[in-house]
C-alpha positions as CSV (number, residue, x, y, z in Angstrom):
1,X,-256.6,-4.4,-148.5
2,X,-257.0,-7.7,-150.4
3,X,-255.6,-9.1,-153.7
4,X,-258.6,-10.0,-155.8
5,X,-258.5,-11.9,-159.1
6,X,-261.7,-11.7,-161.2
7,X,-262.3,-13.7,-164.3
8,X,-264.9,-12.6,-166.9
9,X,-266.2,-14.9,-169.6
10,X,-266.9,-14.2,-173.3
11,X,-270.5,-13.3,-172.8
12,X,-269.5,-10.7,-170.2
13,X,-267.2,-8.9,-172.7
14,X,-269.2,-9.6,-175.9
15,X,-270.0,-5.9,-176.7
16,X,-268.5,-2.5,-176.1
17,X,-271.3,-1.8,-173.6
18,X,-270.6,-5.0,-171.7
19,X,-266.9,-4.3,-171.6
20,X,-267.7,-0.9,-170.1
21,X,-269.9,-2.6,-167.5
22,X,-267.1,-4.9,-166.6
23,X,-264.8,-1.9,-166.3
24,X,-267.2,-0.3,-163.9
25,X,-267.4,-3.4,-161.8
26,X,-263.7,-3.8,-161.7
27,X,-263.3,-0.2,-160.7
28,X,-265.8,-0.6,-157.8
29,X,-263.8,-3.5,-156.4
30,X,-260.5,-1.5,-156.8
31,X,-262.1,1.5,-155.1
32,X,-262.9,-0.6,-152.1
33,X,-259.1,-0.7,-151.5
34,X,-258.2,-3.9,-153.3
35,X,-255.4,-4.8,-155.6
36,X,-257.0,-6.1,-158.9
37,X,-256.0,-8.7,-161.5
38,X,-258.6,-9.4,-164.1
39,X,-258.5,-12.5,-166.4
40,X,-260.6,-12.2,-169.6
41,X,-261.8,-14.6,-172.2
42,X,-262.3,-13.8,-175.9
43,X,-265.5,-12.0,-176.8
44,X,-268.4,-14.3,-177.2
45,X,-268.2,-16.1,-180.6
46,X,-264.7,-14.9,-181.4
47,X,-262.9,-18.1,-180.8
48,X,-265.4,-20.0,-183.0
49,X,-264.8,-17.5,-185.8
50,X,-261.0,-18.1,-185.5
51,X,-261.4,-21.9,-185.4
52,X,-263.6,-21.6,-188.6
53,X,-260.9,-19.5,-190.3
54,X,-258.3,-22.1,-189.5
55,X,-260.5,-24.8,-191.0
56,X,-261.1,-22.7,-194.1
57,X,-257.3,-22.3,-194.6
58,X,-256.6,-26.0,-194.7
59,X,-258.1,-29.3,-193.6
60,X,-255.5,-30.1,-191.0
61,X,-253.8,-27.0,-189.7
62,X,-250.6,-27.4,-187.7
63,X,-251.3,-27.3,-184.0
64,X,-248.6,-24.6,-183.5
65,X,-250.2,-22.2,-186.0
66,X,-253.7,-23.1,-184.8
67,X,-252.7,-21.9,-181.3
68,X,-251.2,-18.7,-182.7
69,X,-254.5,-18.0,-184.4
70,X,-257.0,-18.8,-181.7
71,X,-255.0,-17.1,-179.0
72,X,-255.7,-13.8,-180.8
73,X,-259.3,-13.8,-179.5
74,X,-258.2,-12.8,-175.9
75,X,-255.9,-10.1,-177.2
76,X,-259.1,-8.4,-178.7
77,X,-260.7,-8.5,-175.2
78,X,-257.9,-7.3,-172.8
79,X,-256.9,-4.2,-174.6
80,X,-260.4,-2.6,-174.8
81,X,-261.0,-3.4,-171.2
82,X,-257.7,-1.7,-170.3
83,X,-258.7,1.3,-172.5
84,X,-262.1,1.5,-170.8
85,X,-260.5,1.6,-167.3
86,X,-258.0,4.2,-168.5
87,X,-260.8,6.4,-169.8
88,X,-262.3,6.3,-166.3
89,X,-259.1,7.6,-164.8
90,X,-257.5,4.3,-163.6
91,X,-254.1,2.9,-164.4
92,X,-254.6,-0.4,-166.2
93,X,-252.2,-2.6,-168.2
94,X,-253.0,-5.7,-170.3
95,X,-250.8,-8.8,-170.6
96,X,-250.8,-11.6,-173.1
97,X,-249.7,-15.0,-171.8
98,X,-246.1,-14.6,-172.9
99,X,-245.8,-11.2,-171.3
100,X,-246.7,-12.4,-167.8
101,X,-245.1,-15.0,-168.6
102,X,-247.3,-18.0,-168.1
103,X,-245.2,-21.1,-169.0
104,X,-246.8,-24.3,-170.2
105,X,-245.8,-27.6,-171.5
106,X,-245.6,-28.0,-175.3
107,X,-248.9,-29.8,-175.8
108,X,-250.4,-27.4,-178.4
109,X,-254.2,-26.9,-178.1
110,X,-254.3,-28.6,-174.7
111,X,-251.3,-27.3,-172.8
112,X,-251.0,-27.5,-169.1
113,X,-249.6,-24.6,-167.0
114,X,-246.2,-25.4,-165.4
115,X,-245.1,-22.0,-164.0
116,X,-246.4,-18.4,-163.7
117,X,-243.8,-15.8,-163.0
118,X,-245.4,-13.0,-160.9
119,X,-242.7,-10.3,-160.9
120,X,-244.2,-8.2,-163.7
121,X,-247.7,-8.4,-162.3
122,X,-246.6,-7.6,-158.7
123,X,-244.6,-4.6,-159.9
124,X,-247.7,-3.1,-161.6
125,X,-249.9,-4.0,-158.6
126,X,-247.4,-2.2,-156.3
127,X,-247.8,0.9,-158.5
128,X,-251.6,0.9,-158.2
129,X,-252.2,-0.5,-161.7
130,X,-255.1,-2.8,-162.5
131,X,-253.6,-5.9,-164.2
132,X,-255.5,-7.5,-167.1
133,X,-254.4,-10.9,-168.2
134,X,-255.4,-12.8,-171.3
135,X,-256.9,-16.2,-170.3
136,X,-256.6,-19.4,-172.2
137,X,-253.0,-18.9,-173.4
138,X,-249.4,-19.2,-172.4
139,X,-246.0,-19.9,-173.9
140,X,-243.7,-23.0,-173.8
141,X,-240.0,-23.1,-173.1
142,X,-239.3,-22.8,-176.8
143,X,-241.3,-19.5,-177.0
144,X,-244.2,-21.1,-178.9
145,X,-247.6,-19.7,-178.1
146,X,-249.8,-22.3,-176.5
147,X,-253.5,-22.6,-175.6
148,X,-255.1,-24.5,-172.8
149,X,-258.1,-25.9,-174.6
150,X,-261.7,-24.6,-174.6
151,X,-262.7,-23.3,-171.2
152,X,-259.0,-22.7,-170.4
153,X,-259.6,-19.1,-169.2
154,X,-261.0,-20.5,-165.9
155,X,-257.8,-22.5,-165.5
156,X,-255.8,-19.3,-166.2
157,X,-257.6,-17.4,-163.5
158,X,-257.2,-20.0,-160.8
159,X,-253.6,-20.5,-161.7
160,X,-252.9,-16.8,-161.6
161,X,-254.7,-16.5,-158.2
162,X,-252.6,-19.4,-156.8
163,X,-249.3,-17.9,-158.2
164,X,-250.1,-14.5,-156.6
165,X,-251.5,-16.1,-153.4
166,X,-254.6,-14.0,-154.0
167,X,-257.1,-13.5,-151.2
168,X,-260.1,-13.9,-153.5
169,X,-260.6,-15.5,-156.9
170,X,-264.0,-14.8,-158.5
171,X,-265.1,-16.7,-161.6
172,X,-267.9,-14.5,-162.9
173,X,-270.3,-16.2,-165.3
174,X,-273.9,-16.6,-166.1
175,X,-274.6,-19.7,-164.0
176,X,-275.4,-19.7,-160.3
177,X,-272.3,-21.5,-159.0
178,X,-269.6,-24.1,-159.3
179,X,-270.9,-27.7,-159.5
180,X,-269.1,-31.0,-158.9
181,X,-269.6,-31.8,-162.6
182,X,-271.6,-30.5,-165.5
183,X,-275.3,-30.4,-164.3
184,X,-276.5,-30.4,-167.9
185,X,-275.0,-33.9,-168.3
186,X,-275.2,-35.3,-164.8
187,X,-278.5,-34.3,-163.1
188,X,-277.1,-35.4,-159.7
189,X,-274.4,-32.8,-159.8
190,X,-274.3,-30.6,-156.6
191,X,-273.3,-27.0,-156.2
192,X,-270.2,-26.5,-154.1
193,X,-270.4,-24.0,-151.3
194,X,-266.7,-23.6,-151.0
195,X,-263.6,-24.8,-152.7
196,X,-259.8,-24.5,-152.4
197,X,-257.5,-23.2,-155.1
198,X,-256.1,-26.7,-155.6
199,X,-259.6,-28.2,-156.1
200,X,-260.6,-25.4,-158.5
201,X,-257.4,-25.7,-160.5
202,X,-257.8,-29.5,-160.8
203,X,-261.4,-29.2,-161.9
204,X,-260.7,-26.4,-164.4
205,X,-257.7,-28.4,-165.9
206,X,-260.0,-31.4,-166.3
207,X,-262.7,-29.3,-167.8
208,X,-265.1,-30.7,-165.1
């Protein structure tokens, strides 16, 4: 038995059908005898809609309230995925960042993860529950919701995997691998065959 962390991006959970496809893939991995933690991004386009809403409200929204708003996108993803798994007969439970909890510094809109407490997740895993975690978000020591910046769900997944000492962390996306930098910008970028958790966490936090 292995502990597997899987991360699904916004395009993977962009529709009801796609969420159901993700649920089936998660279920297959679980049925192979693995403990499962799934980190999910907001549905494709959802964060952009929330950002646009903030900009409509006022020209310069406070960073605290901006984070509260844009963090809502992941909440819309994790609950339907949990529902889909439950409808298939699996135990599943969704967690927002503050429910894990994932503690960050107080740098709104670009927070960095400081600590992830694993007690709640491990208790659910022990009971055979598939744990579903909202990416991109956390909470600071003053109980303010924080976000990690665009692309922060990858950071969340790697950090959760490291905190749980997972055997496998899979970042599932629509590209063919992890590159040393963005190949769309730097043609000389090379695909990495392997990477440690520390290397992935550093790259994700730097938005490489």
